[in-house]
VOKE-464144 format. One line per field, with one value per atom (N, C-alpha, C): residue number from 1; chain; atom name; x, y, z. Coordinates in Angstrom, 1 decimal. Example, Ala and Ser with C-alpha at 12.3 -4.5 7.8 and 13.67 -1.06 7.14 Angstrom:
residues 2
nr <- 1,1,1,2,2,2 $
kette <- A,A,A,A,A,A $
atom <- N,CA,C,N,CA,C $
c1 <- 13.2,12.3,13.2,12.8,13.7,12.9 $
c2 <- -5.7,-4.5,-3.3,-2.2,-1.1,0.0 $
c3 <- 7.8,7.8,7.8,7.1,7.1,7.9 $
END
This chain:
residues 197
nr <- 1,1,1,2,2,2,3,3,3,4,4,4,5,5,5,6,6,6,7,7,7,8,8,8,9,9,9,10,10,10,11,11,11,12,12,12,13,13,13,14,14,14,15,15,15,16,16,16,17,17,17,18,18,18,19,19,19,20,20,20,21,21,21,22,22,22,23,23,23,24,24,24,25,25,25,26,26,26,27,27,27,28,28,28,29,29,29,30,30,30,31,31,31,32,32,32,33,33,33,34,34,34,35,35,35,36,36,36,37,37,37,38,38,38,39,39,39,40,40,40,41,41,41,42,42,42,43,43,43,44,44,44,45,45,45,46,46,46,47,47,47,48,48,48,49,49,49,50,50,50,51,51,51,52,52,52,53,53,53,54,54,54,55,55,55,56,56,56,57,57,57,58,58,58,59,59,59,60,60,60,61,61,61,62,62,62,63,63,63,64,64,64,65,65,65,66,66,66,67,67,67,68,68,68,69,69,69,70,70,70,71,71,71,72,72,72,73,73,73,74,74,74,75,75,75,76,76,76,77,77,77,78,78,78,79,79,79,80,80,80,81,81,81,82,82,82,83,83,83,84,84,84,85,85,85,86,86,86,87,87,87,88,88,88,89,89,89,90,90,90,91,91,91,92,92,92,93,93,93,94,94,94,95,95,95,96,96,96,97,97,97,98,98,98,99,99,99,100,100,100,101,101,101,102,102,102,103,103,103,104,104,104,105,105,105,106,106,106,107,107,107,108,108,108,109,109,109,110,110,110,111,111,111,112,112,112,113,113,113,114,114,114,115,115,115,116,116,116,117,117,117,118,118,118,119,119,119,120,120,120,121,121,121,122,122,122,123,123,123,124,124,124,125,125,125,126,126,126,127,127,127,128,128,128,129,129,129,130,130,130,131,131,131,132,132,132,133,133,133,134,134,134,135,135,135,136,136,136,137,137,137,138,138,138,139,139,139,140,140,140,141,141,141,142,142,142,143,143,143,144,144,144,145,145,145,146,146,146,147,147,147,148,148,148,149,149,149,150,150,150,151,151,151,152,152,152,153,153,153,154,154,154,155,155,155,156,156,156,157,157,157,158,158,158,159,159,159,160,160,160,161,161,161,162,162,162,163,163,163,164,164,164,165,165,165,166,166,166,167,167,167,168,168,168,169,169,169,170,170,170,171,171,171,172,172,172,173,173,173,174,174,174,175,175,175,176,176,176,177,177,177,178,178,178,179,179,179,180,180,180,181,181,181,182,182,182,183,183,183,184,184,184,185,185,185,186,186,186,187,187,187,188,188,188,189,189,189,190,190,190,191,191,191,192,192,192,193,193,193,194,194,194,195,195,195,196,196,196,197,197,197 $
kette <- A,A,A,A,A,A,A,A,A,A,A,A,A,A,A,A,A,A,A,A,A,A,A,A,A,A,A,A,A,A,A,A,A,A,A,A,A,A,A,A,A,A,A,A,A,A,A,A,A,A,A,A,A,A,A,A,A,A,A,A,A,A,A,A,A,A,A,A,A,A,A,A,A,A,A,A,A,A,A,A,A,A,A,A,A,A,A,A,A,A,A,A,A,A,A,A,A,A,A,A,A,A,A,A,A,A,A,A,A,A,A,A,A,A,A,A,A,A,A,A,A,A,A,A,A,A,A,A,A,A,A,A,A,A,A,A,A,A,A,A,A,A,A,A,A,A,A,A,A,A,A,A,A,A,A,A,A,A,A,A,A,A,A,A,A,A,A,A,A,A,A,A,A,A,A,A,A,A,A,A,A,A,A,A,A,A,A,A,A,A,A,A,A,A,A,A,A,A,A,A,A,A,A,A,A,A,A,A,A,A,A,A,A,A,A,A,A,A,A,A,A,A,A,A,A,A,A,A,A,A,A,A,A,A,A,A,A,A,A,A,A,A,A,A,A,A,A,A,A,A,A,A,A,A,A,A,A,A,A,A,A,A,A,A,A,A,A,A,A,A,A,A,A,A,A,A,A,A,A,A,A,A,A,A,A,A,A,A,A,A,A,A,A,A,A,A,A,A,A,A,A,A,A,A,A,A,A,A,A,A,A,A,A,A,A,A,A,A,A,A,A,A,A,A,A,A,A,A,A,A,A,A,A,A,A,A,A,A,A,A,A,A,A,A,A,A,A,A,A,A,A,A,A,A,A,A,A,A,A,A,A,A,A,A,A,A,A,A,A,A,A,A,A,A,A,A,A,A,A,A,A,A,A,A,A,A,A,A,A,A,A,A,A,A,A,A,A,A,A,A,A,A,A,A,A,A,A,A,A,A,A,A,A,A,A,A,A,A,A,A,A,A,A,A,A,A,A,A,A,A,A,A,A,A,A,A,A,A,A,A,A,A,A,A,A,A,A,A,A,A,A,A,A,A,A,A,A,A,A,A,A,A,A,A,A,A,A,A,A,A,A,A,A,A,A,A,A,A,A,A,A,A,A,A,A,A,A,A,A,A,A,A,A,A,A,A,A,A,A,A,A,A,A,A,A,A,A,A,A,A,A,A,A,A,A,A,A,A,A,A,A,A,A,A,A,A,A,A,A,A,A,A,A,A,A,A,A,A,A,A,A,A,A,A,A,A,A,A,A,A,A,A,A,A,A,A,A,A,A,A,A,A,A,A,A,A,A,A,A,A,A,A,A,A,A,A,A,A,A,A,A,A,A,A,A,A,A,A,A,A,A $
atom <- N,CA,C,N,CA,C,N,CA,C,N,CA,C,N,CA,C,N,CA,C,N,CA,C,N,CA,C,N,CA,C,N,CA,C,N,CA,C,N,CA,C,N,CA,C,N,CA,C,N,CA,C,N,CA,C,N,CA,C,N,CA,C,N,CA,C,N,CA,C,N,CA,C,N,CA,C,N,CA,C,N,CA,C,N,CA,C,N,CA,C,N,CA,C,N,CA,C,N,CA,C,N,CA,C,N,CA,C,N,CA,C,N,CA,C,N,CA,C,N,CA,C,N,CA,C,N,CA,C,N,CA,C,N,CA,C,N,CA,C,N,CA,C,N,CA,C,N,CA,C,N,CA,C,N,CA,C,N,CA,C,N,CA,C,N,CA,C,N,CA,C,N,CA,C,N,CA,C,N,CA,C,N,CA,C,N,CA,C,N,CA,C,N,CA,C,N,CA,C,N,CA,C,N,CA,C,N,CA,C,N,CA,C,N,CA,C,N,CA,C,N,CA,C,N,CA,C,N,CA,C,N,CA,C,N,CA,C,N,CA,C,N,CA,C,N,CA,C,N,CA,C,N,CA,C,N,CA,C,N,CA,C,N,CA,C,N,CA,C,N,CA,C,N,CA,C,N,CA,C,N,CA,C,N,CA,C,N,CA,C,N,CA,C,N,CA,C,N,CA,C,N,CA,C,N,CA,C,N,CA,C,N,CA,C,N,CA,C,N,CA,C,N,CA,C,N,CA,C,N,CA,C,N,CA,C,N,CA,C,N,CA,C,N,CA,C,N,CA,C,N,CA,C,N,CA,C,N,CA,C,N,CA,C,N,CA,C,N,CA,C,N,CA,C,N,CA,C,N,CA,C,N,CA,C,N,CA,C,N,CA,C,N,CA,C,N,CA,C,N,CA,C,N,CA,C,N,CA,C,N,CA,C,N,CA,C,N,CA,C,N,CA,C,N,CA,C,N,CA,C,N,CA,C,N,CA,C,N,CA,C,N,CA,C,N,CA,C,N,CA,C,N,CA,C,N,CA,C,N,CA,C,N,CA,C,N,CA,C,N,CA,C,N,CA,C,N,CA,C,N,CA,C,N,CA,C,N,CA,C,N,CA,C,N,CA,C,N,CA,C,N,CA,C,N,CA,C,N,CA,C,N,CA,C,N,CA,C,N,CA,C,N,CA,C,N,CA,C,N,CA,C,N,CA,C,N,CA,C,N,CA,C,N,CA,C,N,CA,C,N,CA,C,N,CA,C,N,CA,C,N,CA,C,N,CA,C,N,CA,C,N,CA,C,N,CA,C,N,CA,C,N,CA,C,N,CA,C,N,CA,C,N,CA,C,N,CA,C,N,CA,C,N,CA,C,N,CA,C,N,CA,C,N,CA,C,N,CA,C,N,CA,C,N,CA,C,N,CA,C,N,CA,C,N,CA,C,N,CA,C,N,CA,C,N,CA,C,N,CA,C,N,CA,C,N,CA,C,N,CA,C,N,CA,C,N,CA,C,N,CA,C,N,CA,C,N,CA,C,N,CA,C,N,CA,C,N,CA,C $
c1 <- 0.8,0.0,0.9,0.6,1.4,0.9,1.7,1.4,0.0,-0.5,-1.9,-2.9,-2.8,-3.7,-3.8,-2.7,-2.7,-3.5,-3.3,-4.1,-5.5,-5.8,-7.2,-8.0,-7.3,-8.0,-8.3,-7.5,-7.6,-8.5,-8.4,-9.1,-10.5,-11.5,-12.8,-12.7,-13.6,-13.5,-13.7,-14.5,-14.7,-13.4,-12.4,-11.2,-10.1,-10.2,-9.1,-9.1,-7.8,-7.5,-7.4,-7.6,-7.4,-5.9,-5.5,-4.1,-3.5,-4.2,-3.6,-3.3,-4.3,-4.1,-2.8,-2.6,-1.4,-0.1,-0.2,1.0,1.3,0.3,0.6,1.2,0.7,1.3,2.7,3.0,4.4,5.3,4.8,5.6,5.7,4.5,4.4,4.6,4.4,4.5,5.5,6.5,7.5,8.3,8.4,9.1,8.4,7.1,6.3,5.8,5.2,4.4,5.4,5.4,6.4,5.7,6.4,6.0,7.2,6.9,7.9,7.2,7.8,7.2,8.2,7.7,8.4,7.3,7.7,6.7,5.7,6.2,5.4,4.6,4.9,4.2,4.1,3.2,3.1,2.8,3.6,3.3,3.3,2.2,2.1,2.0,2.9,2.8,3.3,2.9,3.3,4.2,5.4,6.3,6.4,5.8,5.9,7.1,7.4,8.5,8.2,6.9,6.6,5.8,5.4,4.7,4.7,4.2,4.1,2.6,2.0,0.7,0.8,0.3,0.2,-1.1,-1.0,-2.1,-2.6,-1.8,-2.1,-1.0,-1.3,-0.3,-1.0,-0.3,-0.8,0.4,0.0,1.0,0.4,1.1,0.6,0.1,-1.0,-1.6,-0.6,0.3,1.3,2.3,2.5,3.5,2.9,1.6,1.0,1.3,1.5,1.8,3.3,4.1,5.5,6.4,5.9,6.7,6.9,6.4,6.6,5.9,4.7,4.0,4.8,5.2,6.0,7.2,7.9,9.2,8.9,7.8,7.4,7.1,6.3,6.0,7.2,8.1,9.3,10.2,10.3,11.1,10.6,9.3,8.7,8.9,8.7,8.9,10.3,11.3,12.7,13.0,12.0,12.1,11.8,11.2,11.0,9.9,8.9,7.8,6.5,5.5,4.2,3.7,3.1,2.5,1.0,0.3,-1.1,-1.7,-2.9,-3.5,-5.0,-5.8,-7.2,-7.6,-8.5,-9.0,-10.5,-11.0,-12.4,-12.7,-13.9,-14.3,-14.4,-14.2,-14.3,-15.6,-15.6,-16.8,-16.6,-17.3,-17.0,-17.4,-18.2,-18.5,-17.3,-16.4,-15.2,-14.0,-13.5,-12.4,-11.2,-11.0,-9.8,-9.8,-10.9,-10.9,-10.4,-10.9,-10.5,-9.0,-8.5,-7.1,-6.2,-6.7,-5.9,-5.8,-7.0,-7.0,-6.1,-6.2,-5.4,-3.8,-3.5,-2.1,-1.6,-2.4,-2.0,-2.0,-2.9,-2.9,-1.6,-1.2,0.1,1.3,1.2,2.3,2.3,1.4,1.4,0.6,-0.2,-1.1,-2.2,-2.6,-3.7,-4.9,-6.1,-7.3,-7.5,-7.6,-7.9,-9.4,-9.9,-11.4,-12.0,-11.3,-12.0,-12.0,-11.4,-11.4,-12.4,-13.3,-14.3,-13.8,-14.1,-13.7,-14.8,-15.4,-16.5,-16.4,-16.0,-15.8,-16.6,-17.3,-18.1,-17.2,-17.4,-16.6,-17.0,-16.0,-16.3,-16.7,-16.2,-16.5,-17.9,-18.4,-19.7,-20.7,-20.3,-21.1,-21.6,-21.1,-21.5,-20.6,-21.2,-20.4,-19.5,-18.3,-17.3,-16.8,-17.2,-16.7,-15.5,-14.4,-13.2,-12.8,-11.9,-11.4,-9.9,-9.3,-7.9,-7.2,-6.1,-5.1,-3.8,-3.1,-1.8,-0.8,0.5,1.6,2.4,2.9,3.7,4.8,6.0,7.1,7.1,6.4,6.4,5.0,4.1,2.8,2.0,1.9,1.3,-0.2,-0.7,-2.1,-3.0,-4.2,-5.2,-5.4,-5.4,-5.5,-4.4,-3.2,-2.1,-2.2,-2.7,-2.9,-4.0,-5.0,-6.1,-5.5,-4.6,-4.0,-3.2,-2.5,-1.7,-2.6,-3.7,-4.6,-5.2,-5.5,-6.0,-5.0,-3.7,-2.7,-2.6,-2.6,-2.5,-3.7,-4.9,-6.1,-6.0,-5.6,-5.5,-4.4,-3.3,-2.1,-2.1,-2.7,-2.7,-4.1,-5.1,-6.4,-7.0,-7.0,-7.7,-6.8,-5.6,-4.6,-5.2,-5.4,-6.0,-7.2,-8.0,-9.2,-10.2,-10.5,-11.4,-10.9,-9.6,-9.0,-9.0,-8.7,-8.6,-10.0,-11.0,-12.2,-13.4,-13.2,-14.3,-15.1,-14.8,-15.5,-14.5,-14.9,-14.0,-14.5,-13.6,-14.0,-14.4,-15.1,-15.6,-14.4,-14.7,-13.6,-13.2,-12.0,-11.5,-12.3,-12.9,-13.7,-15.0,-15.5,-16.7,-16.3,-15.1,-14.7,-14.1,-13.3,-12.6,-13.2,-13.5,-13.9,-13.1,-13.0,-12.3,-13.3,-13.7,-14.7,-14.3,-13.7,-13.3,-14.4,-15.7,-16.8,-17.5,-16.8,-17.4,-17.8,-19.0,-19.5,-19.0,-17.7,-17.1,-16.3,-16.6,-15.8,-14.4,-13.4,-12.1,-12.2,-12.0,-12.2,-11.1,-10.0,-9.0,-9.4,-10.0,-10.5,-11.6,-12.4,-13.6,-13.3,-12.0,-11.7,-12.0,-12.6,-12.8,-11.5,-11.5,-10.3,-10.1,-8.9,-8.6,-9.2,-9.7,-10.3,-9.3,-8.0,-7.1,-6.4,-6.9,-6.3,-6.9 $
c2 <- -1.2,0.0,1.2,2.2,3.4,4.4,5.5,6.5,7.0,7.3,7.9,6.9,5.6,4.6,4.4,4.4,4.3,5.4,6.6,7.7,7.6,7.3,7.3,6.2,5.1,4.0,4.4,5.2,5.5,6.7,7.8,9.0,9.0,9.7,9.8,10.6,10.3,10.9,12.4,12.9,14.4,15.1,14.4,15.0,14.9,14.0,13.7,14.7,15.1,15.8,14.8,15.1,14.2,13.9,12.8,12.5,13.6,14.0,15.1,16.3,16.7,17.9,17.8,16.6,16.5,16.4,15.7,15.6,17.0,17.8,19.2,20.0,19.9,20.6,20.2,18.9,18.5,19.0,19.1,19.5,21.1,21.7,23.2,24.0,23.4,24.1,23.4,22.7,21.9,22.6,24.0,24.7,24.7,24.4,24.4,23.0,22.4,21.1,19.9,19.1,18.0,16.6,15.6,14.2,13.5,12.8,12.0,10.6,9.6,8.3,7.1,6.0,4.8,3.7,2.4,1.4,1.5,2.1,2.2,3.5,4.6,5.8,6.7,7.6,8.7,9.9,10.9,12.3,13.3,14.0,15.1,16.4,17.3,18.6,19.7,20.9,22.2,22.9,23.3,24.0,25.4,26.4,27.8,28.4,29.6,30.3,30.3,30.5,30.7,29.5,28.5,27.4,26.2,25.1,23.8,23.4,22.9,22.4,20.9,20.1,18.6,18.4,18.0,17.7,16.3,15.3,13.9,13.2,12.4,11.5,10.1,9.1,7.7,6.9,6.0,5.0,3.7,2.7,1.4,0.7,0.0,-0.7,-1.5,-2.2,-3.1,-2.3,-1.0,-0.3,0.8,0.9,1.9,1.5,2.5,2.2,1.9,1.9,1.6,2.8,4.0,5.2,5.9,5.3,5.9,7.3,7.5,8.8,9.8,9.4,10.2,10.8,9.9,10.2,11.3,11.1,12.0,13.4,13.4,14.7,15.3,14.6,15.1,15.7,15.1,15.6,17.0,17.2,18.5,19.5,19.0,19.9,20.5,19.7,20.2,21.4,21.7,22.8,24.1,24.0,25.1,26.1,25.5,26.3,25.8,26.6,26.0,25.0,24.0,22.9,22.9,22.9,23.0,21.8,21.3,20.3,20.4,19.7,19.6,18.2,18.1,16.8,16.7,15.5,15.3,15.4,15.9,15.9,14.4,14.1,12.7,12.1,10.9,10.1,8.8,8.5,7.3,6.1,6.2,5.1,4.7,5.6,5.4,5.6,4.4,4.5,5.2,5.2,5.9,7.3,8.0,9.4,9.7,8.9,9.1,8.8,7.7,7.3,8.5,9.0,10.1,11.3,11.7,12.9,12.6,11.4,11.1,11.1,10.7,10.8,12.2,13.1,14.5,15.2,14.8,15.3,14.9,13.7,13.2,13.9,14.3,15.0,16.5,17.0,18.4,19.3,18.8,19.7,20.3,21.5,22.2,22.3,22.4,22.6,24.1,24.6,26.0,26.2,26.3,26.4,27.5,28.6,29.8,29.8,28.8,28.7,27.7,28.2,27.3,27.0,25.7,25.3,24.4,24.9,24.1,24.4,23.3,23.4,22.4,22.8,21.9,21.0,19.7,18.8,18.9,19.0,19.0,17.6,16.6,15.2,14.8,15.2,14.8,15.9,17.1,18.3,18.4,17.6,17.6,18.6,19.3,20.2,19.4,19.6,18.9,19.8,19.6,20.4,19.7,20.5,19.9,20.9,20.4,21.2,21.4,22.4,22.8,22.5,21.7,21.5,22.1,22.5,23.1,22.9,22.8,22.8,24.0,24.7,25.9,26.0,26.1,26.3,27.6,28.6,29.9,30.3,29.3,29.6,30.6,30.3,31.2,31.4,32.6,32.8,32.2,31.9,31.3,32.3,33.6,34.5,34.4,34.1,33.9,32.6,31.6,30.3,30.4,31.2,31.5,32.1,33.1,33.8,32.8,31.9,30.9,29.9,29.5,28.6,29.2,30.5,31.2,31.2,31.4,31.4,30.0,29.0,27.6,27.2,27.6,27.3,27.8,29.1,29.7,29.2,28.8,28.3,26.8,26.0,24.5,24.0,24.2,23.5,24.0,25.3,25.8,25.9,25.3,25.5,24.9,25.7,25.4,24.5,24.8,23.9,23.9,25.1,25.1,24.3,24.4,23.6,22.1,21.7,20.3,19.6,20.4,19.8,20.3,21.3,21.8,22.9,23.1,24.1,24.5,25.6,26.1,25.8,25.7,25.6,27.0,27.1,28.4,29.3,30.6,31.5,31.3,31.6,31.3,31.9,33.1,33.8,33.1,32.2,31.4,30.1,29.6,28.3,28.5,29.5,29.7,30.9,30.7,31.8,31.9,33.1,33.2,33.9,33.2,33.8,33.3,34.3,33.9,33.5,33.8,33.4,32.1,31.5,30.3,29.2,28.7,27.8,26.4,26.1,24.8,24.3,23.1,22.5,22.1,22.1,21.6,20.1,19.7,18.3,17.4,18.0,17.1,16.9,17.9,17.7,16.7,16.6,15.8,14.3,14.0,12.6,11.7,10.5,9.6,9.3,9.2,8.8,7.3,6.9,5.4,4.7,3.5,2.7,2.4,2.3,1.9,3.1,4.3,5.5,5.8 $
c3 <- 0.0,0.0,0.0,-0.9,-0.9,0.2,0.3,1.4,1.3,0.1,0.0,0.4,-0.1,0.3,1.8,2.5,3.9,4.6,4.1,4.7,4.3,3.1,2.6,3.3,3.6,4.3,5.8,6.4,7.8,8.1,7.3,7.5,6.8,7.5,6.8,5.5,4.6,3.3,3.4,4.3,4.4,4.9,5.5,5.9,4.9,3.9,3.0,1.9,1.6,0.3,-0.8,-2.0,-3.1,-3.2,-3.8,-4.0,-4.9,-5.9,-6.8,-6.0,-5.1,-4.2,-3.4,-2.8,-2.0,-2.8,-3.9,-4.8,-5.4,-5.7,-6.2,-5.1,-3.8,-2.7,-2.5,-2.6,-2.4,-3.5,-4.7,-5.9,-6.0,-5.8,-6.1,-4.8,-3.7,-2.4,-1.5,-2.2,-1.5,-0.5,-0.6,0.4,1.7,1.7,2.9,3.2,2.2,2.4,2.3,3.4,3.5,3.7,3.3,3.6,4.3,5.4,6.1,6.2,5.6,5.6,5.7,6.3,6.4,6.2,6.4,6.4,7.6,8.7,9.9,10.0,9.2,9.4,8.1,8.1,7.1,7.9,7.7,8.3,7.2,7.0,6.1,6.9,6.6,7.4,6.6,7.1,6.4,7.5,7.1,8.0,7.5,8.2,7.9,8.7,8.5,9.2,10.7,11.1,12.5,13.2,12.4,13.0,12.0,12.6,11.8,11.9,10.8,10.8,10.4,11.3,10.9,10.2,8.9,8.1,8.3,8.3,8.5,9.2,10.2,10.7,10.8,10.3,10.3,10.8,11.8,12.3,12.1,11.6,11.4,12.7,12.5,13.7,14.5,13.7,14.4,15.2,14.9,15.7,16.6,16.6,17.5,19.0,19.8,21.2,21.4,20.4,20.5,20.4,20.4,20.4,19.1,18.0,16.7,16.6,17.1,17.1,17.9,19.1,20.0,19.3,18.6,17.9,16.8,16.1,15.0,15.6,16.7,17.3,17.9,18.5,19.1,18.1,16.9,15.8,15.4,15.4,15.0,16.2,17.4,18.5,18.6,18.1,18.2,17.2,16.4,15.5,16.2,17.4,18.3,17.9,17.1,16.6,17.1,17.3,17.6,16.6,17.1,16.2,16.3,15.2,15.2,14.4,14.8,14.1,14.3,13.4,13.5,14.0,14.9,15.4,15.4,15.3,15.5,16.9,17.3,18.7,19.1,20.4,20.9,20.6,20.1,19.8,20.5,21.6,22.4,21.6,20.5,19.7,18.8,18.6,17.8,18.7,19.2,20.2,19.6,18.3,17.8,18.1,18.1,18.4,19.8,20.7,22.1,22.3,21.6,21.7,21.1,20.0,19.3,20.2,20.8,21.7,23.0,23.5,24.7,24.3,23.1,22.6,22.6,22.0,21.9,23.2,24.1,25.5,26.2,26.0,26.6,26.0,24.8,24.1,24.5,25.3,25.8,25.0,24.1,23.3,24.1,23.7,24.4,23.4,23.9,23.0,22.9,21.7,21.4,21.5,22.7,23.0,22.2,22.0,21.4,19.9,19.3,17.8,17.4,16.5,15.9,14.5,14.1,12.7,12.1,11.1,10.4,8.9,8.2,6.7,6.0,5.0,4.2,3.3,3.4,2.6,1.1,0.2,-1.2,-1.7,-1.0,-1.3,-1.0,0.2,0.7,0.8,0.8,1.0,2.4,3.3,4.7,5.5,6.5,7.3,8.3,8.2,9.0,10.1,11.4,12.5,13.1,13.3,13.9,15.1,15.9,17.0,16.7,17.2,17.0,18.3,18.1,19.2,18.8,19.8,19.5,20.7,20.3,21.3,21.0,22.0,21.8,22.8,22.4,23.3,24.1,23.5,24.1,24.7,24.9,25.4,24.5,23.3,22.3,22.6,22.3,22.6,21.5,21.9,20.9,19.8,20.0,18.9,17.9,18.4,17.5,16.7,17.4,16.7,15.7,16.0,15.0,13.7,13.9,12.7,11.9,12.6,11.9,11.1,11.8,11.1,9.8,9.9,8.7,7.6,7.9,6.9,6.3,7.1,6.7,5.8,6.2,5.4,4.0,3.9,2.6,1.7,2.4,1.6,1.3,2.2,2.1,1.7,2.6,2.4,1.1,0.7,-0.4,-1.7,-1.6,-2.7,-4.0,-5.0,-6.3,-6.2,-5.2,-4.9,-6.1,-6.7,-7.8,-9.0,-9.3,-10.3,-10.0,-8.8,-8.4,-8.2,-7.6,-7.3,-8.1,-8.9,-9.7,-8.9,-7.7,-6.8,-5.7,-5.1,-4.0,-2.6,-1.7,-0.3,0.1,1.2,1.7,2.1,2.0,2.5,3.9,4.2,5.6,6.7,6.5,7.5,7.8,6.9,7.1,7.8,7.7,8.2,9.7,9.9,11.2,11.9,13.2,14.0,15.3,15.8,17.1,18.0,19.1,20.0,21.4,22.2,23.6,24.4,24.1,24.8,24.3,23.3,22.7,23.7,23.6,24.6,24.2,24.5,24.2,25.3,25.8,26.8,26.3,27.1,26.7,26.4,25.1,24.8,25.4,25.8,26.4,27.9,28.6,29.9,30.0,28.9,28.9,28.6,28.4,28.1,29.3,29.1,30.2,30.9,32.2,32.9,32.7,32.5,32.4,33.6,33.3,34.4,35.5,35.2,36.3,36.9,36.7,37.2,38.6 $
END
């Protein structure tokens, strides 16, 4: 299985970019958009001057829990920039969402409670609501993370979208919102405590 097939099999269709989109990003935005892969993992990320955005991270089922994900995150942390990513809210019917959130919590990521993110999928036309997690060596403000997310959205998510998909994603100001009074619980605090804790 190639890198794209691994990602496509693991991530929901509404979260996936097309293969052509990612290949064009790698080729035409290669100064920013990167791929790190082995048999055990695929990491797609964008490294800007002032932050890193993790687009996709996949670790093979046989190596999960053996430190591969930690090593990938650690390698990014060593660059000394804030790291941002989008995650699905916890769904206790889907144990992977809880495991994923618990992993990022263990890695020191915070939930950006004040940032709202809702993008209509071009593949399904469904509204896809995500939450933003971030790690910052300098305790970055959520307003600063919001500005970085806007930059990433316009440079990565919507890159040549009309050409690639035949239609455009919504403008950034429709997708991302910053509201310090947003009525949203911290999704990391809401995780179930482990049974043996």
